[in-house]
N, C-alpha and C positions, 0 to 999 in steps of 0.2 A: 629089373629094367634099367636101361642106361639112363644117365642123367639127361634131363631135358635142356634144350638151349636156353640161354639167358632170356628172360622176359616171357617164357612159356611155363605154364603151371598146369597141373592136373585139376580138373574141375572140382573134385571132392576135397582138395587140400588148399591151404593158404599158400600164396606165392612165397617161395623160399629165397628168392634173390635178395641179397642184403640191400636195404633201402632205408635212408634216414626218414623217420616219421616224428611228428610232434603230437603228443597226447592232446586230446580234446578237452580234458578236464572233467570228463564224465566217464567213470569206470565202465558203466554198462555199454556205452558206445565204443570205447577203446577196445573192449573185448571182442567186438565184431569187426574190427578193422584190421587188415593185414599189417603187421608191424606195430599195432597198438596205437594208431593215430593217423593224422592227416599226412599223406605222402609228400615228401619234398622231391623236386625234380620231376613232377608229374602234374597232370591236369585232373582236377576234380570238378564235379558238377553238384550244385545244390539247387534242386527244383522246388519251387514253392509258388503259391498264389497270394498276392497281397504283399504288403511290406510291414515289417515291424513285428513279426511273430517269433523273432529270435534268430533269424538267419545269419546275422553278422556276429552277434555275441557268442554264437555257437563256436566261432573260430577264435575267440579272444585269446584263449590260453596259447593256441598255436601261433597267433600273430605276435605275441610277446616273445616267444622263442625265435620266430623268424626275423625279428628286428634286432637280434643280438649281432654283435660284430659290426655295429653301425650300418646295417642294411636297412633299406627303405621298405615301407609298406605302401604300395601304389593302389589307389582306388580309381578305377577307370569307369567314368560315367555312372556313378551311383545315383539312385533315384532321389536321395536326399544327402545332405552333408553328414559325414561321420559325427556322432554326438560326442564331443570331446570329454565331458565329465565321465561318461560311462567307460570310454576307452582308457582314460587316466586311472580310473578306479580299478580297472582290470590290470593295470601295470604297463600299458603300452606307451612308450615315449612318443608324445604328440609331435615332437619336432622331426620324427622319422616318417610321419604320415604325409603322403603326397597325393592330392586329389587332382585328377585330370578331367577336364571338361572339353572333349573334342567337339568340333563343329559338325562333323559328319560321321556316319557309321563307319566309313572307310578309315577315317582318321582314328576312330576308336580301336578298330582292329589293329591298325599299324602301331598305335601307342602301346597296346597290350603286348604285342609281339616283341617290340623293342625293349620294353621294360623287363620282360621275362628273360630275353636273351642277353641283356646287358650284364647280368650278374650283380648289379647294384641293388636289386630288390630281393628281399627275402621272401616276399609274398606279393602277388598281384591279384586283386579282386576285380572282377570285370562283370558289368551288367550289359551284355550286348543287345538286349531287347528294349532298352530304355527309349531308343529312337524308333520304336515300332518296327524294328528289323531283327532278323534272326541271324545266326551264324551257321554256315554250312559245315559239312563234315571235313572238307578240305582245309578250311580255315582252322577248325578245331585241331586237326592234325598238326598244322603249323604251330599252333600255340603249345601243343604237347611237346613238340620237338624243341621249341624255344625254352620251355620250362626245364627240359633235360639239359640243354646247353648252359643255361644260367643257374642251374641248381636252385631253382626257385619253386615255391608252392603256388600253383595257379588254381584259382577257383572261379568258375563261371556260375553266376546266378541267373537262372532261367525259369520260365513258367513250367507248370506240370505238363502242359501240352507237349513240351519238348521230349517228354519221356517216351513218346511213341517212335522217336527217331533213333537210329544207331548212333553210337558215340565212341570215339577213340579214347575217352577219359578213362583213367584207371579206376575212378570211384564215382558213383552216382548215388546221391542221397536225396530222398524226397521228404519234405517237411509238411506236416499237416497238424493243425491245431484241433484238439478234441477235448472238450470239457475242461478247459484250462490247462491241459497237458500238451506237450509237444511230442507228436508221434513221428518217428523216423523210420522210413522204409529204405532199404538198401538193395535196389534192383541190380546193381552191378558193383562188384568188388573183385579183387584178384583172389578168389577163394570160392568155396561152395555157396550155393544160393542160400539166402537168408529168408526163411518162410514167415517169421514173426517180426513185427515192427519193434523197434526199441522205444521205450516210453521214458521221457524225461518228465518227472512229476512237477507239480507247480512249484515246489520249493527249490527244485534244481533248474527250472526252466530259465533260459537266458533272457534277460531284458533287452529291449531294443538298443542298438548302438547306432541307429540312424535317426536323424531328426530334421524336419523341415526348418531351414534357417536362411536368412538373407545371404546369398552367395557373396555379395560384395563385402560383407563384414567378416566372413569366416573361411572363405575358400582359399586354398593354396593351389595354384595352377601350374601346370607344366607347359612350357612353351614348345609347341610342335614345330619342327623344322619345316620351313615353307616349301622347300624343294624336295620332299621325301618321295614323291610319287615318281 
């Protein structure tokens, strides 16, 4: 058979298009991800209910790599402040972490797109539902294109209810806590369907990297341009 166009892959095979990936730090998970890790220049989704089950720490190893070459790690509207001791222990340079607290949902979308497209951020983590709003397919497609343009790792954190909607993301992972273990389902990846969940046992389970703290003492904010609309 002739070669497939770039960005197209056969359903029973992993995508063969060369793509930079950052290992997750968990061999069992890396083995199930095309390229062996979180994709750069692409949009990924992490679906979960509740906060603090390990959704951010799961990205810690990749964030350390993404912060190389003095690139920033942007946190767009997280539910709590990043927990500095946990991030520092993981090896993430805290001075490269940028927390953005937009006033509106529209500002949050704009900030995420600009951070991705700028090329200054190695990774952009975005919680679009914090203001009780969702993000539609068209906006997700814009974020995917911005991630490609800026060669950045884009990760959206959403509720599991979002799993019923179509997504342009390259990767969708669903996290569930079960008997002290973290179970990961992968309903979408650029490869064959994954029928069995990946289990991270208690000893491997990531600890929380978010913690409620007074914003006035710990927050680093990004000034949004007043006339961006």
